C-alpha positions in Angstrom: 131.1 111.4 73.7 130.2 108.3 71.8 132.6 106.2 69.7 130.8 107.3 66.6 131.2 111.0 67.5 134.9 110.5 68.2 135.4 108.7 64.9 133.4 111.4 63.0 135.5 114.1 64.7 138.7 112.3 63.8 137.6 112.0 60.2 136.6 115.6 60.0 139.9 116.6 61.6 141.8 114.6 59.0 139.8 116.3 56.3 140.5 119.7 57.8 144.2 119.0 57.9 144.0 119.1 54.1 142.5 122.6 53.8 142.4 123.0 50.0 140.6 119.7 49.5 138.3 119.9 52.5 137.5 123.6 52.1 136.7 123.1 48.4 134.5 120.1 49.0 132.6 121.8 51.8 132.3 125.1 50.0 131.1 123.3 46.8 128.5 121.4 48.7 127.4 124.5 50.5 127.1 126.5 47.3 125.0 123.6 45.8 122.7 123.9 48.8 122.5 127.7 48.3 121.6 127.2 44.6 119.0 124.5 45.5 117.0 124.3 48.7 118.0 127.7 50.1 117.2 129.6 46.9 113.6 128.3 47.3 113.5 129.5 50.9 114.7 133.1 50.1 112.0 133.5 47.4 109.2 132.1 49.7 106.5 134.8 50.0 106.3 134.4 53.8 110.1 135.0 54.2 110.1 138.0 51.8 107.0 139.6 53.3 108.2 139.2 56.9 111.5 140.9 56.0 109.8 143.7 54.1 107.5 144.4 57.1 110.3 144.5 59.6 112.3 146.7 57.3 109.5 149.2 57.3 109.1 149.1 61.1 112.9 149.5 61.6 113.7 152.0 58.8 114.5 154.8 61.2 116.5 153.0 63.9 119.7 154.6 64.9 122.9 152.7 65.5 122.5 153.3 69.2 118.9 151.9 69.2 120.2 148.8 67.3 122.9 148.3 70.0 120.3 148.7 72.8 118.0 146.2 71.1 120.9 143.8 70.8 121.8 144.2 74.5 118.2 143.6 75.5 118.2 140.4 73.5 121.5 139.2 75.0 120.2 139.8 78.5 117.0 137.9 77.6 119.0 134.9 76.4 119.9 134.5 80.1 116.7 135.6 81.8 114.0 135.1 79.2 111.7 137.9 78.1 109.1 139.3 75.8 111.4 140.3 73.0 112.7 136.8 72.4 109.3 135.3 73.0 107.7 137.6 70.4 110.3 136.7 67.7 110.1 132.9 68.4 106.3 133.0 68.2 106.0 134.8 64.9 104.9 133.0 61.7 108.3 133.2 60.1 110.0 131.5 63.1 107.3 128.8 63.1 108.0 128.3 59.4 111.8 128.1 59.9 111.4 125.5 62.7 109.4 123.4 60.2 112.2 123.7 57.6 114.8 122.8 60.2 112.7 119.7 61.3 112.4 118.6 57.6 116.2 118.6 57.5 116.3 115.7 60.0 119.4 117.0 61.8 121.2 118.5 58.8 120.3 122.1 59.8 121.5 123.2 63.2 119.8 126.5 63.0 118.0 128.8 60.5 117.5 132.5 61.0 116.5 135.5 58.8 117.7 139.0 59.3 116.5 142.4 57.9 118.3 145.2 56.1 119.9 146.3 59.4 121.0 142.8 60.3 118.4 142.3 63.0 116.7 139.0 63.5 113.2 138.7 61.9 112.6 135.0 62.6 114.6 132.0 63.7 114.4 128.3 64.4 116.2 128.6 67.7 117.3 131.5 70.0 120.5 133.1 68.7 123.1 134.5 71.1 122.5 138.0 69.7 119.8 140.0 67.9 122.1 142.1 65.7 124.0 140.1 63.0 124.9 143.2 61.0 128.4 143.3 62.5 129.3 139.8 61.3 130.6 138.4 58.0 127.5 136.1 57.7 125.4 139.3 57.1 128.0 141.7 55.8 129.4 139.6 52.9 126.1 138.6 51.3 124.8 142.2 51.6 128.0 143.7 50.1 128.6 141.1 47.4 125.1 139.9 46.6 126.5 136.3 46.8 126.3 133.5 49.3 128.8 133.4 52.2 130.2 130.1 53.7 131.7 130.3 57.1 134.6 128.3 58.4 133.7 124.9 60.0 133.4 125.1 63.8 132.4 122.8 66.6 129.1 123.9 68.0 128.9 123.1 71.7 125.1 123.5 71.9 124.4 120.9 69.2 127.6 118.9 69.6 128.2 119.0 65.8 130.7 120.4 63.4 128.9 123.1 61.5 129.4 125.7 58.8 127.0 128.6 58.2 125.6 129.4 54.8 124.3 132.9 54.4 122.3 133.9 51.3 120.9 137.3 50.4 117.1 137.8 50.3 115.9 140.0 47.5 112.9 142.0 46.6 113.3 142.3 42.8 117.0 143.3 42.5 117.3 144.9 45.9 118.8 143.0 48.8 116.4 143.3 51.8 117.9 140.8 54.2 119.8 137.6 54.7 119.0 134.0 55.6 121.6 132.0 57.5 121.5 128.2 57.7 123.7 126.3 60.1 124.6 123.1 58.4 125.9 120.0 60.1 128.9 119.2 57.9 129.0 115.6 59.0 125.6 115.2 57.2 126.4 117.5 54.3 126.6 114.7 51.8 123.0 113.8 52.6 121.9 117.3 51.4 122.8 116.9 47.8 
């Protein structure tokens, strides 16, 4: 780990030792991101259309089928396979990779889920296919408002990140969720 990384981690640890101040500052910055850049993304026609299409295809999935799809995905994160390849190759995933690249390191990941919490598109491979059992999907769907996760160290990107999840709507109906992993060390550069 470089000296810069050690110093950044120490500074972030010091901030996290003051939970009210740090949590408020990060949450406020994340909500500003939700109200700005991410709001544009969730109204993008490509995003909305991709979610609508998958919702139609998956309308009759049972819970057992969802769990089987999730297990297939998890297996393919190790071995590779057609399911992951298909999602990564779709137009939405390509678009999300472009958005991530435009963030110049600020976004650690971006993924979109459908009304079941299943991945529709993503900038990078997620560890699972079904997000519907997690707060990042459940909270925006239940409340209609953005959800900001706790700050965690992400081993794969070697950054401290928080996830911002925002509902995707078709008129007034929530049809899915976008989740953006945000490098909190670069959060000030977002606003």
